[in-house]
C-alpha positions as CSV (number, residue, x, y, z in Angstrom):
1,M,0.0,0.0,0.0
2,T,1.4,3.4,-0.9
3,R,2.0,6.2,1.7
4,T,-0.8,8.3,0.0
5,R,-3.4,5.5,0.2
6,R,-2.4,4.7,3.8
7,K,-3.0,8.3,4.7
8,E,-6.4,8.3,3.0
9,R,-7.4,5.1,4.9
10,D,-6.1,6.4,8.2
11,A,-8.0,9.6,7.8
12,L,-11.3,7.6,8.1
13,H,-10.3,6.3,11.6
14,P,-11.4,7.9,14.8
15,E,-8.7,9.3,17.1
16,W,-8.5,6.1,19.3
17,M,-7.8,4.0,16.1
18,E,-4.9,6.3,15.3
19,E,-3.5,5.7,18.7
20,I,-3.8,1.9,18.3
21,L,-2.1,2.0,14.9
22,D,0.7,4.1,16.3
23,C,1.2,1.7,19.2
24,L,1.5,-1.2,16.7
25,R,3.9,0.7,14.5
26,T,6.2,1.3,17.6
27,D,5.8,-2.2,19.1
28,K,3.8,-1.0,22.1
29,P,1.0,-3.2,23.6
30,V,-2.6,-2.4,22.8
31,R,-5.6,-2.8,25.2
32,K,-8.7,-0.8,24.2
33,D,-12.1,-1.5,25.8
34,F,-15.3,-0.8,23.9
35,D,-19.0,-0.5,24.9
36,H,-20.8,-3.7,25.8
37,G,-17.7,-5.5,27.0
38,G,-15.7,-5.4,23.8
39,R,-12.0,-5.2,23.7
40,L,-9.0,-5.2,21.4
41,H,-5.9,-6.7,23.0
42,I,-2.5,-7.1,21.2
43,D,0.4,-7.5,23.6
44,R,2.8,-7.4,20.6
45,P,2.4,-7.2,16.8
46,L,1.6,-10.6,15.4
47,P,0.4,-11.8,11.9
48,F,-3.0,-13.0,13.3
49,L,-6.0,-12.0,15.3
50,S,-8.5,-14.2,17.1
51,V,-12.1,-12.9,16.9
52,F,-15.2,-13.4,19.0
53,L,-18.5,-11.6,18.3
54,V,-20.7,-11.2,21.4
55,R,-24.0,-10.6,19.6
56,G,-25.9,-10.1,22.9
57,R,-24.7,-13.4,24.5
58,D,-23.1,-13.7,27.9
59,D,-20.4,-15.8,29.5
60,L,-19.6,-18.1,26.6
61,A,-16.5,-20.3,26.7
62,A,-15.7,-19.2,23.1
63,R,-15.1,-15.7,24.4
64,D,-12.5,-17.1,26.9
65,V,-10.8,-19.0,24.1
66,A,-10.4,-15.9,22.0
67,A,-9.3,-13.8,25.0
68,A,-6.6,-16.3,25.9
69,N,-4.6,-15.2,22.9
70,A,-1.9,-12.6,22.7
71,S,-3.8,-10.9,19.9
72,Y,-7.6,-10.8,20.1
73,L,-10.7,-8.8,19.3
74,I,-14.0,-9.1,21.1
75,A,-16.7,-7.0,19.4
76,N,-20.4,-6.7,19.8
77,D,-21.2,-7.4,16.2
78,I,-19.8,-7.5,12.7
79,G,-20.4,-3.8,12.2
80,E,-18.2,-3.0,15.1
81,A,-15.6,-5.6,14.2
82,L,-15.0,-4.9,10.5
83,P,-13.4,-1.5,10.6
84,I,-11.1,-2.5,13.5
85,I,-10.1,-5.7,11.7
86,T,-9.5,-3.9,8.4
87,A,-7.3,-1.3,9.9
88,V,-5.3,-3.5,12.3
89,G,-5.0,-6.4,9.8
90,G,-4.0,-4.1,7.0
91,L,-1.1,-2.6,9.1
92,L,0.0,-6.0,10.3
93,K,-0.1,-7.5,6.9
94,E,2.1,-4.7,5.6
95,R,4.6,-5.6,8.4
96,F,4.6,-9.4,8.2
97,G,3.6,-10.0,4.6
98,A,0.6,-12.1,5.8
99,F,-2.3,-11.9,8.2
100,M,-4.9,-14.4,9.4
101,L,-8.2,-14.3,11.3
102,L,-9.3,-17.1,13.7
103,D,-13.1,-16.8,14.1
104,I,-14.2,-18.6,17.3
105,D,-17.8,-19.3,18.3
106,E,-20.0,-21.9,19.8
107,L,-22.8,-24.0,18.4
108,D,-26.3,-23.3,19.8
109,H,-26.8,-26.8,21.1
110,D,-24.9,-30.0,22.0
111,T,-26.9,-31.9,19.3
112,L,-25.1,-35.2,19.7
113,L,-26.1,-35.6,23.4
114,T,-29.5,-37.2,24.0
115,D,-31.3,-38.0,27.2
116,D,-31.5,-41.7,26.4
117,A,-27.9,-42.3,25.2
118,P,-26.5,-45.4,26.8
119,Y,-23.1,-43.8,26.9
120,L,-21.6,-40.4,26.5
121,P,-21.4,-39.7,22.7
122,P,-18.8,-37.6,20.9
123,F,-19.3,-33.8,20.7
124,E,-19.3,-31.7,17.6
125,I,-16.5,-29.4,16.4
126,S,-16.9,-27.8,13.0
127,I,-14.2,-26.0,11.2
128,A,-13.8,-24.1,7.9
129,A,-11.3,-22.1,6.0
130,T,-10.9,-19.8,3.1
131,G,-9.1,-21.2,0.0
132,E,-5.6,-19.8,0.5
133,P,-3.0,-22.6,0.9
134,A,-1.8,-21.1,4.2
135,A,-5.3,-20.9,5.6
136,E,-5.8,-24.6,4.6
137,E,-2.6,-25.5,6.4
138,A,-3.9,-23.7,9.5
139,E,-7.3,-25.5,9.2
140,T,-5.5,-28.9,9.1
141,A,-3.4,-28.0,12.1
142,L,-6.5,-26.9,14.0
143,A,-8.3,-30.1,13.2
144,D,-5.3,-32.2,14.3
145,G,-4.8,-30.1,17.4
146,V,-8.3,-30.4,18.7
147,D,-7.6,-33.6,20.5
148,I,-9.6,-33.1,23.7
149,R,-8.4,-36.1,25.6
150,Q,-7.8,-34.0,28.7
151,V,-11.4,-32.8,28.6
152,K,-12.4,-36.4,29.6
153,F,-15.7,-38.2,29.3
154,R,-16.3,-37.2,25.6
155,T,-14.2,-37.0,22.5
156,P,-14.5,-34.6,19.6
157,R,-15.9,-35.4,16.2
158,V,-14.4,-32.9,13.8
159,E,-16.3,-32.0,10.7
160,R,-15.6,-29.5,7.9
161,F,-18.3,-27.0,6.9
162,S,-18.6,-24.5,4.0
163,L,-18.0,-20.9,4.9
164,D,-21.1,-20.1,2.8
165,T,-23.3,-21.7,5.4
166,D,-22.1,-19.5,8.2
167,F,-23.0,-15.8,7.8
168,Q,-20.5,-14.5,10.4
169,A,-17.5,-16.3,9.0
170,A,-18.4,-15.7,5.4
171,T,-18.9,-11.9,6.0
172,L,-15.6,-11.5,7.9
173,A,-13.8,-13.3,5.1
174,K,-15.4,-11.5,2.3
175,E,-15.4,-7.9,3.8
176,T,-11.8,-8.0,5.1
177,G,-10.2,-10.1,2.4
178,F,-7.9,-11.8,4.9
179,P,-7.3,-15.6,5.1
180,L,-9.7,-16.9,7.8
181,V,-10.2,-20.1,9.7
182,A,-13.4,-20.6,11.7
183,I,-14.2,-23.0,14.5
184,R,-17.5,-23.8,16.1
185,F,-17.8,-26.2,19.0
186,A,-20.6,-27.7,21.0
187,P,-21.2,-26.2,24.5
188,I,-20.5,-29.4,26.3
189,Y,-19.6,-27.5,29.5
190,K,-23.3,-26.7,30.0
191,Q,-25.9,-29.0,31.5
192,P,-28.4,-29.4,28.6
193,E,-31.7,-28.8,30.5
194,S,-30.7,-26.2,33.1
195,G,-27.8,-24.5,31.4
196,M,-25.7,-24.8,34.6
197,V,-22.0,-24.8,33.9
198,Y,-19.5,-27.6,34.7
199,P,-16.5,-25.4,35.7
200,D,-13.8,-28.0,35.4
201,L,-15.0,-29.2,32.0
202,R,-15.2,-25.6,30.8
203,E,-11.7,-24.9,32.0
204,R,-10.3,-27.9,30.1
205,L,-12.3,-27.2,27.0
206,V,-11.0,-23.6,26.8
207,A,-7.4,-24.6,27.4
208,N,-7.4,-27.3,24.7
209,I,-9.1,-25.3,22.0
210,F,-6.9,-22.4,22.8
211,D,-3.8,-24.6,22.3
212,A,-5.2,-26.0,19.0
213,G,-5.7,-22.4,17.9
214,L,-2.0,-21.7,18.6
215,K,-1.1,-24.7,16.5
216,A,-3.2,-23.2,13.7
217,F,-1.5,-19.9,13.9
218,A,1.9,-21.6,13.9
219,A,1.0,-23.5,10.8
220,F,-0.1,-20.3,9.1
221,V,3.2,-18.6,10.2
222,A,5.2,-21.5,8.8
223,A,3.4,-21.5,5.5
224,T,3.8,-17.8,5.0
225,Q,7.3,-17.6,6.6
226,S,6.1,-14.5,8.4
227,L,7.8,-15.3,11.7
228,K,10.5,-17.7,13.0
229,L,9.2,-20.0,15.7
230,T,10.7,-22.6,18.0
231,S,7.2,-23.8,19.2
232,H,3.6,-22.9,18.7
233,R,3.6,-21.9,22.4
234,A,5.9,-19.1,21.6
235,L,2.9,-17.4,20.1
236,G,1.2,-17.1,23.5
237,R,1.1,-14.0,25.6
238,K,4.3,-12.3,26.6
239,A,2.7,-10.1,29.2
240,F,0.2,-10.7,31.9
241,V,-2.8,-8.4,32.6
242,D,-3.3,-6.4,35.7
243,A,-5.8,-9.0,37.1
244,V,-2.9,-11.4,37.4
245,S,-0.8,-9.0,39.3
246,R,-3.6,-8.2,41.7
247,A,-4.4,-11.9,42.3
248,D,-0.7,-12.6,42.7
249,R,-0.4,-10.0,45.5
250,S,-3.5,-11.3,47.2
251,I,-2.4,-14.9,47.1
252,D,1.1,-14.0,48.4
253,E,-0.5,-12.0,51.3
254,V,-2.4,-15.1,52.4
255,A,0.7,-17.3,51.9
256,G,2.8,-14.8,54.0
257,S,0.2,-14.7,56.8
258,F,1.5,-17.9,58.4
259,D,4.8,-19.9,58.5
260,F,3.7,-23.4,57.9
261,L,6.7,-25.3,59.1
262,L,7.3,-23.2,62.2
263,A,3.6,-23.6,63.1
264,V,4.0,-27.4,63.2
265,T,7.5,-27.6,64.6
266,P,7.8,-28.2,68.4
267,I,9.6,-25.5,70.5
268,N,10.6,-27.9,73.2
269,A,12.6,-30.6,71.4
270,D,15.4,-30.9,74.0
271,A,12.9,-31.1,77.0
272,A,10.8,-33.6,75.0
273,W,13.9,-35.8,74.5
274,Q,14.7,-35.7,78.2
275,E,11.1,-36.6,79.0
276,F,11.2,-39.5,76.5
277,R,14.5,-40.8,77.9
278,E,13.3,-40.6,81.5
279,N,10.2,-42.7,80.5
280,K,12.6,-45.4,79.2
281,F,11.6,-44.6,75.5
282,K,8.1,-46.0,76.0
283,R,5.8,-43.1,76.2
284,T,5.2,-40.4,73.6
285,P,6.6,-37.1,74.9
286,Q,4.6,-33.9,75.1
287,F,5.4,-31.5,72.3
288,L,4.7,-27.8,72.7
289,Y,4.0,-25.4,69.8
290,R,4.0,-21.7,69.1
291,P,0.6,-20.1,69.4
292,L,-1.0,-19.7,66.0
293,S,-0.7,-16.1,64.9
294,V,-3.1,-16.5,62.0
295,Q,-6.9,-16.4,62.0
296,V,-7.5,-19.4,59.7
297,E,-11.1,-18.6,58.9
298,A,-10.3,-15.0,58.0
299,E,-7.4,-16.0,55.7
300,K,-9.6,-18.6,54.0
301,R,-12.2,-15.9,53.3
302,K,-9.4,-13.8,51.7
303,L,-8.1,-16.8,49.8
304,F,-11.4,-17.6,48.2
305,S,-12.3,-14.0,47.5
306,V,-9.3,-13.8,45.0
307,A,-10.8,-13.6,41.5
308,F,-9.1,-15.5,38.7
309,D,-11.9,-15.0,36.1
310,R,-10.2,-12.1,34.3
311,F,-6.7,-13.7,33.8
312,E,-7.3,-14.3,30.1
313,D,-4.5,-17.0,30.3
314,P,-5.5,-20.6,30.9
315,V,-1.9,-21.6,32.0
316,L,-1.7,-18.9,34.7
317,Y,-5.3,-19.5,35.8
318,H,-4.5,-23.2,36.4
319,L,-1.3,-22.4,38.4
320,Y,-3.1,-20.0,40.7
321,R,-6.1,-22.3,41.2
322,E,-3.7,-25.0,42.2
323,K,-1.9,-22.7,44.7
324,Q,-5.3,-21.6,46.1
325,Q,-6.2,-25.2,46.8
326,E,-2.8,-26.0,48.4
327,L,-3.0,-22.9,50.7
328,D,-6.5,-24.0,51.7
329,L,-5.2,-27.4,52.7
330,Q,-2.2,-25.9,54.6
331,L,-4.5,-23.6,56.5
332,S,-6.8,-26.6,57.4
333,L,-3.7,-28.5,58.4
334,I,-2.4,-26.0,60.9
335,S,-5.8,-25.4,62.3
336,A,-6.1,-29.2,63.0
337,R,-2.7,-29.2,64.8
338,E,-2.6,-31.8,67.7
339,T,-5.9,-33.4,66.6
340,S,-6.6,-36.7,64.9
341,R,-7.5,-34.8,61.7
342,F,-4.0,-33.5,61.3
343,V,-2.5,-36.6,59.9
344,E,-5.2,-37.0,57.3
345,Y,-4.7,-33.4,56.1
346,S,-1.0,-34.2,56.0
347,R,-1.6,-37.3,53.9
348,A,-3.7,-35.2,51.5
349,L,-1.0,-32.6,51.2
350,Y,2.1,-34.8,50.8
351,G,0.6,-38.1,49.6
352,P,1.0,-41.6,51.0
353,V,4.2,-43.6,50.9
354,E,3.9,-45.5,47.7
355,T,5.0,-49.2,47.5
356,S,7.7,-48.3,45.0
357,L,9.0,-45.5,47.3
358,Y,9.0,-47.8,50.3
359,R,10.8,-50.5,48.4
360,A,13.5,-48.0,47.3
361,A,14.0,-46.8,50.8
362,T,14.2,-50.3,52.2
363,E,16.8,-51.3,49.6
364,I,19.0,-48.4,50.6
365,L,18.8,-49.4,54.3
366,V,19.5,-53.1,53.4
367,Q,22.4,-52.3,51.0
368,T,24.0,-50.0,53.7
369,E,23.4,-52.5,56.6
370,N,27.1,-52.6,57.5
371,H,26.8,-48.9,58.4
372,R,24.2,-49.4,61.1
373,G,24.8,-47.1,64.0
374,D,26.8,-44.6,61.9
375,D,24.9,-41.3,62.3
376,G,27.6,-39.4,60.5
377,D,29.4,-37.8,63.5
378,S,31.4,-40.6,65.1
379,G,35.1,-40.0,64.9
380,T,34.8,-36.8,62.9
381,E,35.3,-33.2,63.8
382,I,32.0,-31.6,64.8
383,A,30.8,-28.1,63.8
384,G,28.4,-26.3,66.2
385,C,25.8,-23.7,65.4
386,Y,28.3,-20.8,65.4
387,D,30.6,-22.6,63.0
388,V,27.6,-23.3,60.7
389,E,26.6,-19.6,61.0
390,I,30.0,-18.4,59.9
391,A,30.1,-20.7,56.9
392,A,26.5,-19.7,56.0
393,R,27.4,-16.0,56.1
394,T,30.4,-16.7,53.8
395,M,28.2,-18.5,51.3
396,I,25.5,-15.9,51.3
397,A,28.1,-13.2,50.8
398,S,29.4,-15.0,47.7
399,Y,25.9,-15.2,46.2
400,R,25.3,-11.5,47.0
401,R,28.4,-10.6,45.0
402,Q,26.8,-12.3,42.0
403,Y,23.3,-10.7,42.7
404,E,22.9,-7.9,45.1
405,G,19.2,-8.9,45.6
406,F,20.3,-12.0,47.4
407,T,19.6,-10.4,50.8
408,A,19.1,-13.5,53.0
409,E,19.1,-13.2,56.7
410,I,20.4,-15.7,59.3
411,E,18.8,-16.3,62.7
412,L,20.1,-18.5,65.5
413,R,17.1,-20.0,67.3
414,D,16.5,-21.8,70.6
415,D,13.0,-22.9,69.7
416,L,14.0,-25.4,66.9
417,P,15.2,-29.0,67.0
418,P,18.8,-29.5,65.9
419,G,19.3,-28.6,62.2
420,L,18.6,-25.8,59.7
421,L,15.4,-24.5,58.3
422,V,14.6,-22.0,55.5
423,S,11.6,-19.7,56.0
424,D,11.1,-17.4,53.0
425,D,14.3,-15.3,52.9
426,R,15.7,-16.4,56.3
427,L,18.0,-19.2,57.2
428,L,17.1,-20.4,60.7
429,I,19.8,-22.3,62.6
430,S,19.0,-24.2,65.8
431,R,21.5,-23.6,68.6
432,A,21.4,-27.3,69.2
433,T,22.9,-28.0,65.8
434,R,25.9,-30.3,65.6
435,V,27.1,-31.7,62.3
436,P,30.3,-33.2,61.0
437,R,32.5,-30.3,59.7
438,S,32.9,-32.2,56.5
439,R,29.2,-32.0,55.9
440,V,28.7,-28.3,56.5
441,H,29.3,-27.2,52.9
442,A,26.9,-29.8,51.5
443,L,24.3,-28.9,54.1
444,L,24.5,-25.2,53.2
445,S,24.4,-26.1,49.5
446,H,21.0,-27.8,50.3
447,E,19.6,-24.8,52.3
448,I,21.2,-21.8,50.6
449,G,22.1,-23.2,47.2
450,V,18.6,-24.5,46.5
451,H,16.0,-23.2,49.0
452,L,17.2,-19.6,49.3
453,L,18.5,-19.4,45.7
454,T,15.1,-20.4,44.2
455,Y,13.4,-18.0,46.6
456,F,15.4,-15.0,45.3
457,N,15.4,-16.2,41.7
458,G,11.6,-16.6,42.0
459,S,11.4,-13.1,43.4
460,A,13.1,-11.7,40.3
461,Q,10.4,-13.2,38.0
462,G,7.8,-10.4,38.5
463,L,5.2,-12.7,40.1
464,R,5.5,-13.6,43.8
465,L,4.1,-17.0,43.1
466,F,7.4,-18.2,41.9
467,R,9.2,-17.4,45.2
468,S,6.5,-18.7,47.5
469,G,6.3,-21.8,45.3
470,L,3.9,-23.4,42.8
471,A,1.6,-26.0,44.3
472,G,3.4,-29.2,45.1
473,Y,6.8,-27.7,44.6
474,E,8.3,-29.1,47.8
475,G,9.0,-32.7,46.6
476,M,11.2,-31.6,43.7
477,Q,12.7,-28.8,45.7
478,E,13.8,-31.3,48.4
479,G,15.0,-33.7,45.7
480,L,17.1,-31.0,44.2
481,A,18.4,-30.1,47.6
482,V,19.5,-33.7,48.4
483,F,21.1,-33.9,44.9
484,S,22.9,-30.7,45.6
485,E,24.6,-32.4,48.5
486,H,25.9,-35.0,46.1
487,M,27.0,-32.4,43.6
488,A,28.9,-30.5,46.3
489,G,30.7,-33.8,47.3
490,G,29.1,-34.1,50.7
491,M,26.7,-37.1,50.3
492,T,27.6,-39.7,52.9
493,V,26.2,-43.1,53.8
494,G,24.8,-41.8,57.0
495,R,22.9,-39.0,55.2
496,L,21.5,-41.3,52.6
497,R,20.4,-43.8,55.3
498,L,18.6,-40.9,57.1
499,V,16.7,-39.9,54.0
500,A,15.7,-43.5,53.4
501,A,14.7,-44.1,57.1
502,R,12.4,-41.1,56.9
503,V,10.4,-42.9,54.3
504,V,10.1,-46.1,56.3
505,A,9.3,-44.3,59.5
506,C,6.7,-42.1,57.6
507,S,5.0,-45.3,56.4
508,W,4.8,-46.5,60.0
509,M,3.4,-43.2,61.2
510,L,0.7,-43.1,58.5
511,E,-0.2,-46.7,59.5
512,G,-1.1,-45.4,62.9
513,R,1.9,-46.8,64.8
514,P,2.7,-44.9,68.0
515,F,5.8,-42.7,68.4
516,A,7.7,-45.1,70.7
517,E,7.2,-48.1,68.3
518,T,8.6,-46.1,65.4
519,Y,11.5,-44.9,67.5
520,N,12.3,-48.5,68.6
521,M,12.1,-49.7,65.0
522,L,14.7,-47.1,63.9
523,V,17.0,-48.1,66.8
524,S,16.7,-51.9,66.8
525,E,16.0,-52.7,63.2
526,H,18.1,-50.0,61.4
527,G,20.7,-49.2,64.0
528,F,20.2,-45.4,64.4
529,G,21.5,-43.9,67.6
530,P,19.0,-42.8,70.3
531,A,19.3,-39.0,69.6
532,A,19.2,-39.4,65.8
533,A,16.2,-41.8,66.0
534,F,14.3,-39.4,68.3
535,N,14.9,-36.4,66.1
536,L,13.8,-38.4,63.1
537,A,10.6,-39.5,64.8
538,L,9.9,-36.0,66.1
539,R,9.9,-34.6,62.6
540,L,7.3,-37.2,61.6
541,Y,5.0,-37.0,64.6
542,R,5.0,-33.3,65.0
543,G,1.7,-31.6,64.9
544,G,-0.1,-34.9,65.0
545,G,1.7,-36.7,62.1
546,L,3.4,-34.8,59.3
547,A,4.1,-36.8,56.1
548,K,6.5,-34.3,54.6
549,D,9.7,-36.3,55.2
550,A,8.8,-38.9,52.6
551,I,9.2,-36.3,49.9
552,Y,13.0,-36.1,50.1
553,L,13.6,-39.5,48.6
554,R,10.6,-39.3,46.3
555,G,11.8,-36.0,44.9
556,L,15.3,-37.3,44.5
557,L,14.0,-40.3,42.5
558,E,11.9,-38.0,40.3
559,L,14.9,-35.8,39.7
560,L,17.1,-38.7,38.7
561,D,14.4,-40.0,36.3
562,H,14.1,-36.5,34.9
563,L,17.9,-36.2,34.3
564,K,18.1,-39.8,32.8
565,S,15.3,-38.9,30.3
566,G,17.4,-35.9,29.1
567,G,15.7,-33.2,31.2
568,A,17.4,-29.9,32.0
569,L,18.1,-28.4,35.4
570,D,18.0,-24.7,34.5
571,P,14.2,-24.3,34.7
572,F,14.2,-25.5,38.3
573,W,16.5,-22.6,39.3
574,M,13.9,-20.0,38.0
575,G,11.8,-20.4,41.1
576,K,10.1,-23.0,43.3
577,I,8.4,-25.5,41.0
578,S,7.5,-29.1,40.9
579,S,8.3,-31.7,38.3
580,S,4.8,-31.6,37.0
581,H,5.3,-27.9,36.1
582,F,8.4,-28.4,34.0
583,R,6.5,-28.2,30.7
584,V,4.6,-25.1,32.0
585,M,7.9,-23.4,32.9
586,Q,9.2,-24.1,29.4
587,E,6.1,-22.6,27.8
588,L,6.2,-19.5,30.0
589,N,9.9,-19.2,29.2
590,L,9.2,-19.5,25.4
591,R,6.5,-16.8,25.8
592,G,8.9,-14.4,27.5
593,L,7.0,-14.4,30.8
594,L,9.9,-15.8,32.7
595,K,13.5,-14.6,33.0
596,A,16.6,-16.7,33.1
597,P,17.8,-17.4,36.6
598,V,19.6,-14.3,37.9
599,I,21.9,-16.6,39.9
600,R,23.0,-20.2,39.5
601,P,24.0,-22.6,42.3
602,A,27.6,-22.5,43.3
603,F,27.8,-26.3,43.6
604,L,27.5,-26.5,39.8
605,L,31.1,-25.2,39.8
606,H,32.5,-27.9,42.0
607,P,35.4,-29.7,40.3
608,H,33.6,-32.9,40.0
609,A,30.1,-31.5,39.5
610,Q,30.0,-32.0,35.7
611,A,31.1,-35.6,36.0
612,R,28.5,-36.3,38.7
613,L,25.8,-34.6,36.5
614,D,26.9,-36.7,33.5
615,Q,26.6,-39.9,35.6
616,A,23.1,-38.9,36.6
617,R,22.1,-38.3,33.0
618,A,23.5,-41.8,32.1
619,G,21.3,-43.3,34.8
620,M,22.0,-43.6,38.5
621,T,20.4,-44.7,41.7
622,P,20.6,-42.9,45.1
623,L,23.1,-45.6,46.2
624,D,25.4,-44.6,43.4
625,M,25.7,-41.1,45.0
626,I,27.8,-42.6,47.8
627,T,30.2,-44.4,45.5
628,S,30.9,-41.5,43.1
């Protein structure tokens, strides 16, 4: 188009259209609201636009599918949509050499579902395209991509239709002249008689059709060579809307209103040990806890008042819904402290001890049987809490030299059992801590090099969720932390036996065995010293029965499987995530919503770290970590 013709065209646009076009010319995001709930959203110039026409209808899933895209238009009717599409599409076609429309809508009825059907039938998805080769490529990708296995219950039956039979699609194609693909799907997320919505089914339907749409766009881009892509997911949003930031702050405020581990950790570990010993190791000691500083009901009200319905991003929506459910469970858990309900909430949060996990733990204990009674400190030089504090300050200072935002604090505490604990940006060291000096660096690699590092890397991501942790992150986090001890050259037989014994003892606890019976099993069957066995049992029976300690070995096994299958470590340094979120992190990274880790673990620079990592990639078991 010549400069003169462009000026003539632009002269017909209202002032706000000129502003939109100027934003696109200068690579600025566009978000313009219209009357009746319409909106044009373009977070960056792209050679496509998804379109949904409201036409007086409310709350359709098709609207959510369209709005999930990085570039979309929601208009009241064709009359409102056409001038916007023509102007925006014309400019983007000039820039990319190609431009495509994806017209998204729903069918009026779920015609394949009948009251007397003996089983759930397929549901209808109809697609069509204009005749350009690139549009036909996009149509094929859309048809192939609409594999709704994750929707469950019903499968799609994809049919082609002629654009001439659909007034909306035919008009958009004819009046704009752009290649167009149309999709119409049955409203299977609605109950046929009442119109009530199945929320989970709707969420799955939106996510899957949205993903199929991205595949269609990617096919069009490939056919026209208008962009270079590494994955269809790279065409997703590169910015989140204000609703995400608001919800992120609200969720973080709830998460920050209580310290879960401190709330369930006894403050009288030493006195409880003395009591247990005086009672000849036969009676469960009395554990004392900090008073709860959180009003559980009030925080739950805040938690479920957080709105996710305006996220316009199925991936982020799912992550925050998961976190909301996890926080709800954690709040229920601490409110049930010292009651019989606690252990059941704990089982729901951390899961049972699976047969395969129990078998792996037992194998470790059997294979290291000749090290019975070796708790790791016999005949070695011991470091106390002040020694650990000095080493921790040195390690934190080295990380701060790499990234000035690494502002971790250290607290020496009298109200903790022996050991270390990370709480947000704080490293808590019990004054009763005694560890072999040779293990100090590995222990700090665990606490500082993984737990604190992922907190500060997550803080740098722009969303607080990545520092407080995605739902279920603790298993992989602890697996990484145990593996870091190996990478730092500090994995010992005693340490691995402790990790395995936690699983076996956790299984006994979940079976309902009393504290003293589990303690005696650790001493008599597996050779742990009295103090070590007591501290191990304390961790498991605190609060009423906490199943957290089984996740260390479970997470380590998941990590070793991940590395053996060719998985990378870098995404895990971006924040606190679980193994189930690995694909999500890759997608968010491709979309530019995540930053590379601002700091990487120092143990990766250990002289033997690369060799150990290579061995893990070749396939290794936890037992291999004490022979390499």
